[in-house]
N, C-alpha and C positions, 0 to 999 in steps of 0.2 A: 294555516295554523302556526302560531308562534308560541313557544314555551320557554321560560327562563326560571331559574331558581332564585328565590328571595334570600335563602340562607344556605350555607354550605352543608353538605352531608357526606357520609361515608356508608356505602352499602355494607361494607365489611363490619363496621361498628353496629349497624342495625341488626345484622345477623347474630353477632356475638352478644347482643344485648338481650336476646330472648332467654327464657328460662330453659336450661339444659340445651345450650347451643350445640350444633354439630362440631366435631373436631376437624379443623382444617388439616389437609395433608400437604406436605412439601413435595410438589411435583413440577415437571418441566412445562414450558410453553407448548411443547408438542402434545402433551397429554391434554392441556386445555383445548387445543384445536380439535383433538379427537372427540372430546365431550361435546363441543359446540356442533360439530358435524353430525354426531349421533342424534342430537336433539332435532336438528333440521331434517335429517333423514326421516325421523318418526313423524314430524309434522307434515311432511310432504306425502309420505306413504298413506297416512290416515286422512289427508286433506283437511287438517285441522286449521280453521280460520282463527288465528289468535292475535292478541295484542302483544307486541314484543317491546320490551325496554332493553336497550343494548348500549354498551360502550365497549367497542372492540378496537384493536390496533388498526391503523389506517392502511396497512398493506393489503394488496389485492387478494391474497390468499384468504384473508379473514372476511373482507367485504363481499367477496363472491358468494359466500354462504348466505348472506342476507338476500342478495340478488337472486340466488337459486330458489329460495323460499318464496320470495315475492313473485317471481315469474311463474311459479307453479300454482300457488294458492290464489294470487291475483287480487282483485279489488276488495275482497272480503277481509283482508288483513290490515293491520295498522302497526307501524314500527316507529317508536320514539328513539331517536339516536342522540345520545349525550355527546356533546363536543365542546372542547375548550375554545374559548374565544381566540381570535387571531392574535391578539396582543399577548397571549400566554404561550405561544409556540416557542419551541426550543428547549423544553424541559426534558423529562425522562423519555426514554425511547422504549421500543418493544412493547411488552405487556403493560408498561406503566405509562404509555404516551397516548394521547388522543388529541386531535385538533379538528379543525373544520374538515380535514380530509376524511374524517370518519364517515361522512356520507359517502355512499358507494360512488366510485369513479364512473365516468361515462362508459368505460370499457366493460364494466361489470354490472351497471345499474339496469333495472328493467326498462321497459318502454315508457315513453312519456305519459301514457295514459294511466299507468300504475304507479309512477314515481311520486305522484302527489301524496301517496300514503306514507311517505317518510316525513316524520315531524321532528325537526331539530330541537334539541333541548340545550340551551346555552348555559355553560358553566363558567364560573369565574376562573381567571388564570391560575390562582393559587388553590383551586378546589382540591379537596382530599381525594376526589375521584381520579385525579391525575395518576395515582398509584394503583388504580383498580380497573379491572375489565369485568364485564358481566353480560350474561344473556338471561333475561327473565321472560318466561312464557306464561301468558295469562289466557285461559280459555275455560269454558264450563267442563270440558272433557278432561283437560290435562293442564297442570301448572307445574313449572319447574324453575329452578334457579341454578345457574352455573356461575360461580364467582371466583376471580383470581385477585389476590392482593399481594403487592410487592412491598415487603416490610422495609422500614428504614434500617440502614446499617450504621452502627456507631463507629466513629473514628477512634483509633487507638490513642490512648492518653489524652482524649479530648471529651468534653461533655457535650459538644455540639454533635448533631447528626446530619447525615446526608442521604440522599436517595441513591442506591446502587443501581446504575443503569446497565449493568452487565446482563445481556439478554440470556446468558446461560445460567444465571442465578435461578435456583428453584423458586417457585411461587407458592404461596399459601392458597390452596384451591379448595373450594367447598362446592359440592354438587348435591342438591336436595330437591325432594318433591313434597316436603311437608308443608301443608297449607298454612299452618300458624306462622312459620318462618317467612314464607313468601308474602303473606298478608302484612306482616310487620314491615317488610321492605317497601311494599306498595304504599302503606299508610305513611311511612316516613317520607317518601318521595312526594306524595300529594300534599303533605303539610309544608314541604319546603318550596313548593311552586309559588311563584309570585302571583299576587291577586290579579294583576293586570293581564296575566297570560290568558290565552284562549282557553276556553273550558275543555276539560278532558273528563272522560267517564270516571265517576267516583262511586258508583253503586255496585261495582264488581266485588264479589266475595269468593275467595279461593275455596275450592272443594277441599274437604278434610283430607281425603286420600285419593290417589288416582286409581283407575281401573287396573286390576291385576294383569289383564292381557296386555295393556299398554306398557306396563312396567316390564313385563317379560320381553316385549319387543325392544324396548329401550335398552335394556341390559345387553341383549344380543347385538344390537347395532353399536353400542359402545365397544364391545369386544372386537367386532369386525373393524371398526374405525381405528381402534388402538393398534390392532394387528397390522393394518394397512400403513399407518404412520411409522410403526416400528420397522417394517420392511423398507420403507423409504429412507429412514435414518440409516439402516444397515447398508443400503445401496450407496448412499452418499459417503458413508465412512469407508466402505470398500473401495469406492472410486478414489478417495483421497489417499488411502493406503497404497493403491496401485500407482498413483502419481508420485508419491514419496519414494516408492521402490524404484520407479523408473528414474527419478532424479538421482537417487543413490547409485543406481547402475551407471547412469551417464557420468556421474562424478568419478566413479571408480575407473571408467574407461579413460576419462581425461587424465586422472592421476597416473594410470598405466602409460599413457602416451607421453605424459610429462616426464616420467622417470626414464622412459626409453630414450627420449630426446636428450635428457640430461646426461645419461650414461654415454651416449654417442658424442656429445659435446666434450665431455671430460676425457673420453678415450682418444680423440683426435690429437690433442697436444701431447699426450703421453706417448702416443705412437711415434710422433715426430721426434720427441726427445730421446726415445729409446733408439731410434734409427741414428740420430746424430751421435749418441754415446758409443754405439757399436762401431761407427765409422771412425771416431776419434781414436779407437784402439788399434787402428791399422798401422803397422810399422812403416809403411811406405807413404804415409800421409805427408803432403807438402804443406809448408806454412800457409799459403793462401787458402788451401782446402780446410786446414785446421781452423783458420779464422772464420771461414764461412759456416762451418759446423758449430763453432762456438756461438756465432751470431744466431744461428737457428735455435740453439738451446735457449739463448737469452730471450728471443722473440716468443718462443713457445711457453717459456716460464711466465712471461708477461701475459700471454693469452690465458694461461691457466689461472693466474692470479686475478685477472680481470673477470673471468667467468665466475670464479668462486665469490669474489667480492660482490659482483652484480647479483648473483643468485641469493646471497645472504641478505642483501639490501631489499630485493623483491619479496623474499619470504617475510622479513620483518615488516615491510610496508603492508603486505596483504593481511598480516596477523593483527596489526594495530590500527589499520586505516579507519575501520568503522567507528572505533572509539575515540578517534582524534576530533578535536573541536576546530572549527574554522575561525580564522583570525583575519582582521582587516590589515592589508598591506598595500603600499604604494609601489608601482612599477619603477618610479624614479629613484626609489631607495635600493632597488635590487639590480636592475638591468645595467646601469653604468659600471658598477663594480665588477660584475661578471665579464662584461665586454673588456674592461681594462685588464683583467686577468688573462684573457686570451689574445690580447694585442701582440705580445711577443711571439706567440705561436703563429699568428697570421703574418707578421712581418717576416718571419723566417721562411715562409712559403711564398712571400711576395703577394699576399692577399690583401686587398683593400677591405678593411673591416670598419663599418660605421653603424651608428645607431641614431634613431630619432625618437625621443620620448617626450611628449608634451609635459612640461614641468608641473602642470596643475591637473593632470588626469585624476579622476576619482579613484579612491582606493578600491581594491578588489578583495573578494573573499577566497581564501585558500587555506589549506592545512598548514600548520606551523612548519616553516622551512620548505614548503612545497613549491612555491614560486621560484625560489633560487634553483631548486633541483630541476624544474622544468626548463628554465633558461639555460642552465649548464648543459643538459643533455642535448637540447636542440641546437644550441650554438656549437657545441663540440662536433656534432654530426655535420653541420654545415661546413665547418672548416676542414674536417677530415676528408669529406668527399668533394672538396673543391680543389682542382689542380692549381699548381703554381701560377701566380699572376691573375687569379680569379678575383671575384668580388663577393662579399657577404654583407647583407643589410639586416638590421633589426629595427622594426618600426612598430609604434603603438599608436592607437587612435580610438575614438569613441565609435561604437557601433550599436545603436539602440540603447538598451539597458545593459550592455556588456562592454568590456574593454577588449579590443582586438590587438593581439600581439603577433606580428608577422616576422618570420625568418625566411629570407630569400637569398639564394645563392646561385652562382653560375657554375655549379659542379657537374658531376657525371650524370645526374638525373636518375630517374627510376623508370623502368619499363612499365607500361600501363598494366600489364598482366601481373606485376609484382606489388603494385601499390596496396592491394587488399591484404598482403601478407606482412607488411613491414612492422605491424604492431604485434605480431605473433612472437612468443618467447623464442629466443635463440636464432631468430631469423636475421641473416646478415646479407646485405646487398653485395652481389658479385657481378661485375660487368663482363668478365671473361672467365674461362674455366680455370685459369691459373692465377687470377687476381683475387686477393683476399685482403680487405682493409682492417682485419682484426676486430677486436671488441667482443663483448659477450652476447650481443644481440638482444639485450634486455633493456636498453635505454628508453626506447620508444614505448615498450610495455609499461615501464614505470611511469612515464609521462602520462599515458592514457589512464592508468589507475588513479593518479593524483587528480586529473581533471574530472573524472567521473565522480570522485568524492566531493569535490567543491562545486559541482554543478556546471562545469565547463565542458568544452568540446575541442576537438582538433580535426582539421581537414588538410588534405595534401593535394597540390597540383604539381605535376612534374612532366618533363619531356626528356627523353634519353639524350644524354650528351649536351643538354642545354641548360640544365639546372632544375632546382626544386623550390617550392614555396610551402612552408608549413604555417598554417594560420590557426592560432589559438584564440578561443573565445572564453573570457572569464567574467563571471557576474560582478557587476560594479556595486559600490556602496555610496550612497549620497547623490547629490545633484551633479549634473554634467557641467563642468566648468568650460570656460573658453579655452581653445587650443592654442598653446604657446609652445612652439617646437624649436629646439636648438639642435643643429647638426654637429656631430662630433666625429672626427675621423682620426 
């Protein structure tokens, strides 16, 4: 059996067109679900073989109700399922969406012997029923209609309207057992059916009023179903609140740990400076000793300044990073300039510093100024941890849909057990108990934050006393050009 509509219709307009129409109530989709379930419960309990006209959301939670009724009542029932043609998919969601998925899925549909009692009713893609869902029950013992209409929402300062697809938006819901209203809807549907469609029963007349006993049972089931859904909602909300509380607790713990580490990092240089100042007051201090303590003061002041500067930079970055926009930038515009800046430092340590950047590499996406900051931090570390006479290379190439930027050195390397820690705040590599390369321990943290924001990543390979390789992956923009590399030393 195949049914299609020759003209558009709206069940909501049919209901509101009767004399003294029922007043729709602004309710939630959860309430609509409880009303549908109560109707199905009553039909199953009383084993009422009815003809159903339905248009419900495609989600399994809704379609399983139809399958539940069909499997219980069986071959004596008939279900007309209204569905939007495939070309009309992609419109409103939730209680305002219906497509071919509205027929029960294989996971929830009845057996093949009874599934033939589902009759699809094809609707035009722009049908007014797109914004409506309903369940209409037709039987000599009991008739009912549960209808939900999602109203159009006007845009501010505009005369045009649009459908609000927010699933939390209240629906205009009507639930009635009045025969005159249900008959009006049934007549409207029959008049809209295309003449070439397969014949459907047209001699049915709704009873004027349902039996009192059935109504009492229906009201009781509606209360039970609504209570069940309310408990489910409370459970979900309670779980979400517990998760939020746990997240807040974890955040507080992280903040406490962060402040603890910060205080420790600030205290260490101050302790060294206080020690140096107390030793400088010694009357028997010799000039070489005085020079050593003054140098200690200078070093620790630099360490304190580096820590505070890095901390302020990280705080500002974390505060503003989400709101920053990504920009297109070329590595060839950034890397050579940064390398040239560090050439004098490398020459002073006798380090061979070179870079290879193909001149026509595609642009990459990064936050404004972020690429320069990434290159500076990684190149600075490579030179700092590479002994005199070592080598540092910076190389770029295409890697799939990313641009790969590699920083390789012959430095002191990183122990395998420490690699997982180097991106932690305030972590500084120390190869011996007395050896400290200074710095705030925040450079790699900042690099990682910048890469996360622009969709990039960083990986590390290192072997102690043999060197390290930091590999950065950055999302590229545009087509991949041919690689034309020039070596600069």
